[in-house]
Backbone bond lengths (Angstrom), bond angles and torsions (degrees), N, CA, C in turn:
res aa  C-N    CA-C-N  psi(-1)  N-CA   C-N-CA  omega(-1)  CA-C   N-CA-C  phi
1 X - - - 1.461 - - 1.528 108.31 -
2 X 1.312 116.30 135.39 1.461 122.59 176.45 1.527 109.28 -95.84
3 X 1.316 116.34 167.93 1.465 119.85 177.40 1.517 110.38 -149.97
4 X 1.330 114.33 159.47 1.463 123.33 173.85 1.520 106.43 -127.05
5 X 1.331 117.33 129.39 1.462 120.75 174.66 1.523 108.47 -86.70
6 X 1.332 115.72 129.28 1.459 121.90 -176.23 1.526 111.15 -94.44
7 X 1.311 117.58 -35.65 1.459 123.03 -177.30 1.514 109.63 130.96
8 X 1.325 117.45 171.07 1.463 120.81 -177.89 1.524 113.97 -85.02
9 X 1.328 116.24 -27.38 1.468 122.79 -175.90 1.529 107.62 -149.42
10 X 1.332 117.99 172.19 1.465 118.91 173.05 1.536 110.49 -53.25
11 X 1.322 116.03 152.82 1.468 121.61 -168.21 1.525 115.64 -60.25
12 X 1.319 118.74 -28.37 1.466 120.11 -179.38 1.528 113.06 -107.72
13 X 1.323 116.58 19.06 1.468 121.24 177.84 1.520 109.77 -107.79
14 X 1.326 115.50 151.31 1.457 121.04 174.51 1.520 109.40 -74.00
15 X 1.330 115.29 157.54 1.461 120.30 176.55 1.525 108.61 -140.15
16 X 1.320 115.46 169.14 1.461 120.95 173.71 1.528 108.14 -58.72
17 X 1.323 116.86 132.95 1.461 121.90 -176.48 1.522 110.95 -105.19
18 X 1.315 115.73 106.97 1.462 121.91 177.38 1.528 108.90 -57.23
19 X 1.315 115.62 137.77 1.459 120.29 177.76 1.512 114.43 93.96
20 X 1.345 117.41 -7.02 1.460 119.79 177.22 1.524 109.44 -91.66
21 X 1.311 115.95 161.43 1.466 120.76 -178.89 1.526 112.13 -63.43
22 X 1.316 117.39 -26.57 1.471 120.64 -176.50 1.530 113.10 -98.54
23 X 1.342 117.86 4.69 1.468 120.60 -176.83 1.521 111.11 -61.17
24 X 1.325 115.37 131.24 1.465 121.74 178.12 1.535 108.06 -127.43
25 X 1.330 118.29 106.94 1.461 120.83 -179.29 1.528 113.46 -55.42
26 X 1.316 117.01 -35.76 1.468 119.93 179.05 1.525 110.95 -63.30
27 X 1.327 116.94 -43.51 1.470 120.07 176.80 1.529 110.51 -63.78
28 X 1.327 116.92 -39.46 1.469 120.74 179.43 1.527 110.58 -61.86
29 X 1.327 117.10 -43.15 1.471 120.05 178.82 1.524 111.08 -66.61
30 X 1.331 117.12 -36.13 1.470 120.08 177.42 1.520 110.39 -65.90
31 X 1.330 117.34 -43.24 1.471 119.91 176.00 1.525 110.60 -55.88
32 X 1.320 116.65 -43.42 1.467 120.47 179.43 1.524 111.26 -63.27
33 X 1.329 117.26 -41.56 1.471 120.25 179.52 1.526 110.72 -63.09
34 X 1.324 116.67 -41.54 1.469 120.94 178.50 1.530 109.80 -65.66
35 X 1.326 117.16 -41.12 1.465 120.91 178.58 1.532 110.72 -64.86
36 X 1.326 117.18 -40.74 1.471 120.52 177.44 1.528 110.36 -60.37
37 X 1.329 116.98 -40.42 1.470 120.10 177.11 1.527 110.95 -62.80
38 X 1.336 116.86 -40.34 1.463 120.31 178.45 1.533 110.22 -64.01
39 X 1.309 116.71 -41.72 1.469 120.15 177.13 1.527 109.79 -57.48
40 X 1.325 116.75 -47.21 1.470 120.25 -179.34 1.528 111.52 -61.86
41 X 1.339 117.12 -38.10 1.465 119.38 179.88 1.533 111.59 -62.50
42 X 1.311 116.85 -37.42 1.462 120.29 -173.88 1.528 114.23 -95.60
43 X 1.318 116.93 -26.73 1.468 120.49 -176.92 1.525 112.93 -115.64
44 X 1.330 116.83 -2.54 1.458 120.65 -178.90 1.521 111.56 79.24
45 X 1.324 114.47 174.34 1.461 119.63 176.60 1.527 108.80 -67.72
46 X 1.322 117.20 147.67 1.466 119.02 177.05 1.533 110.14 -62.73
47 X 1.320 117.27 151.13 1.462 119.47 177.23 1.530 110.53 -68.56
48 X 1.319 115.91 165.61 1.462 120.34 175.61 1.524 108.16 -54.80
49 X 1.320 116.05 137.10 1.459 120.32 -177.56 1.517 113.52 91.91
50 X 1.336 116.52 3.57 1.469 121.16 177.25 1.524 108.42 -136.62
51 X 1.313 116.66 155.61 1.466 121.05 177.69 1.523 109.65 -154.10
52 X 1.328 114.24 154.41 1.465 121.77 176.37 1.523 107.03 -104.35
53 X 1.321 116.87 134.73 1.466 120.14 179.42 1.523 110.24 -147.47
54 X 1.327 115.35 166.22 1.458 121.98 170.93 1.520 106.91 -93.27
55 X 1.325 116.22 126.86 1.463 122.13 -177.02 1.519 109.30 -114.48
56 X 1.323 116.13 126.05 1.455 121.45 174.86 1.519 110.68 -86.69
57 X 1.313 116.24 138.04 1.466 122.56 178.60 1.523 108.78 -126.49
58 X 1.324 116.12 121.56 1.457 119.69 179.06 1.526 109.85 -80.81
59 X 1.328 114.50 143.33 1.468 121.17 175.20 1.523 107.41 -146.41
60 X 1.307 117.68 179.31 1.465 121.17 -178.76 1.521 112.25 -59.53
61 X 1.326 117.48 -29.35 1.466 121.88 -176.75 1.528 112.93 -88.36
62 X 1.320 118.34 -6.46 1.467 121.27 -178.37 1.519 110.65 136.85
63 X 1.319 115.95 -137.99 1.465 121.41 178.25 1.515 108.65 -124.75
64 X 1.318 115.75 127.43 1.459 120.25 174.13 1.522 107.85 -110.89
65 X 1.321 116.30 161.87 1.462 121.69 -173.07 1.521 110.88 -124.47
66 X 1.330 114.86 144.09 1.456 122.07 176.48 1.523 109.06 -141.48
67 X 1.319 115.44 157.20 1.457 120.75 171.46 1.525 106.89 -79.50
68 X 1.324 115.81 133.94 1.463 121.45 177.18 1.523 108.73 -128.98
69 X 1.306 115.64 151.97 1.461 121.43 174.07 1.522 107.53 -117.17
70 X 1.335 115.09 117.66 1.456 122.00 174.99 1.519 108.18 -86.81
71 X 1.324 117.04 144.37 1.466 119.94 177.11 1.524 110.11 -150.63
72 X 1.334 115.07 152.79 1.463 120.04 -177.82 1.526 113.37 -129.10
73 X 1.336 116.67 1.41 1.464 118.77 -179.51 1.528 109.86 -149.40
74 X 1.324 115.95 179.80 1.467 121.14 -175.16 1.523 112.47 -63.11
75 X 1.332 117.58 -40.84 1.471 120.01 -179.72 1.525 110.59 -64.07
76 X 1.327 116.83 -42.33 1.458 120.76 177.53 1.516 111.96 -65.64
77 X 1.324 116.29 -39.11 1.470 121.47 177.47 1.527 110.18 -62.70
78 X 1.326 116.76 -45.58 1.469 120.56 178.43 1.524 110.99 -59.84
79 X 1.339 116.49 -43.75 1.468 121.43 178.87 1.531 109.26 -60.81
80 X 1.338 116.57 -50.80 1.465 121.27 -176.51 1.528 111.50 -58.24
81 X 1.310 117.35 -44.92 1.461 119.56 -177.30 1.522 112.57 -77.43
82 X 1.326 117.47 -24.15 1.464 120.46 172.38 1.528 109.57 -66.24
83 X 1.339 116.15 -44.63 1.467 120.59 177.50 1.527 109.83 -65.95
84 X 1.319 117.23 -47.28 1.463 121.13 -177.46 1.527 111.13 -59.33
85 X 1.322 117.54 -37.43 1.459 121.94 178.22 1.513 113.30 -86.02
86 X 1.332 116.77 -2.94 1.471 124.54 -178.31 1.527 110.88 44.87
87 X 1.315 115.29 58.66 1.464 121.48 -177.02 1.525 113.36 -61.78
88 X 1.335 117.54 -18.43 1.470 121.07 178.58 1.526 112.35 -98.10
89 X 1.334 117.49 -5.21 1.463 120.96 -179.28 1.519 113.11 64.74
90 X 1.324 116.70 30.70 1.468 121.26 -174.29 1.522 113.84 -105.13
91 X 1.336 117.20 2.85 1.463 119.39 -173.08 1.523 112.70 -122.02
92 X 1.328 116.22 30.04 1.463 121.20 178.95 1.524 110.12 -88.64
93 X 1.306 116.56 -41.98 1.472 124.10 -179.72 1.522 109.05 -128.42
94 X 1.329 115.72 160.16 1.463 119.71 172.73 1.523 108.46 -61.49
95 X 1.326 117.60 138.95 1.461 120.10 172.95 1.532 108.45 -85.44
96 X 1.326 117.02 172.75 1.471 121.51 -174.98 1.522 111.75 -58.95
97 X 1.314 117.14 -40.97 1.463 120.14 -179.26 1.529 111.07 -66.07
98 X 1.324 116.95 -39.67 1.465 120.56 177.81 1.528 110.85 -64.80
99 X 1.328 117.06 -40.98 1.468 120.06 177.49 1.524 110.56 -59.85
100 X 1.327 117.31 -41.39 1.469 120.53 176.81 1.521 111.07 -63.89
101 X 1.339 117.06 -41.78 1.466 120.79 177.55 1.523 110.79 -60.96
102 X 1.325 116.75 -44.74 1.464 120.65 179.70 1.524 110.72 -61.90
103 X 1.334 117.35 -40.86 1.473 120.78 176.58 1.527 110.54 -62.37
104 X 1.327 116.71 -43.36 1.467 121.37 179.80 1.528 110.94 -58.27
105 X 1.329 116.59 -36.48 1.466 121.41 -179.58 1.529 112.25 -86.51
106 X 1.333 117.29 3.00 1.457 120.91 178.88 1.518 114.16 76.17
107 X 1.334 117.21 19.54 1.463 120.14 -179.32 1.519 113.23 -94.55
108 X 1.330 117.09 -7.37 1.466 122.99 174.65 1.514 108.10 -136.65
109 X 1.310 115.71 148.74 1.467 119.73 175.21 1.525 108.86 -67.85
110 X 1.304 116.18 149.30 1.469 120.69 177.50 1.521 109.77 -61.88
111 X 1.313 115.21 142.88 1.478 120.21 -179.09 1.508 110.87 -76.89
């Protein structure tokens, strides 16, 4: 199975920074889960043979997390690269539902 890493959060949003004094792996994984939900809202569920997951990557500073899309066929590959290229322009900023999710998890101050 192949995969494409999408990133930990929308492209113009801040994320937990591995290697910093305040880095919290649990918060990083939650950000990824919220981002995966946003991807599903805008791009739909992955086709059969593809899946969205949180992928841990080890580095000198520890482990950082990103959303990845696994795929095993052409339809899954097309889905993964459509999301990775953000063909709908929906993954630049958190959407309203994601902001509410982040607040629910205590990752944003209440509005």
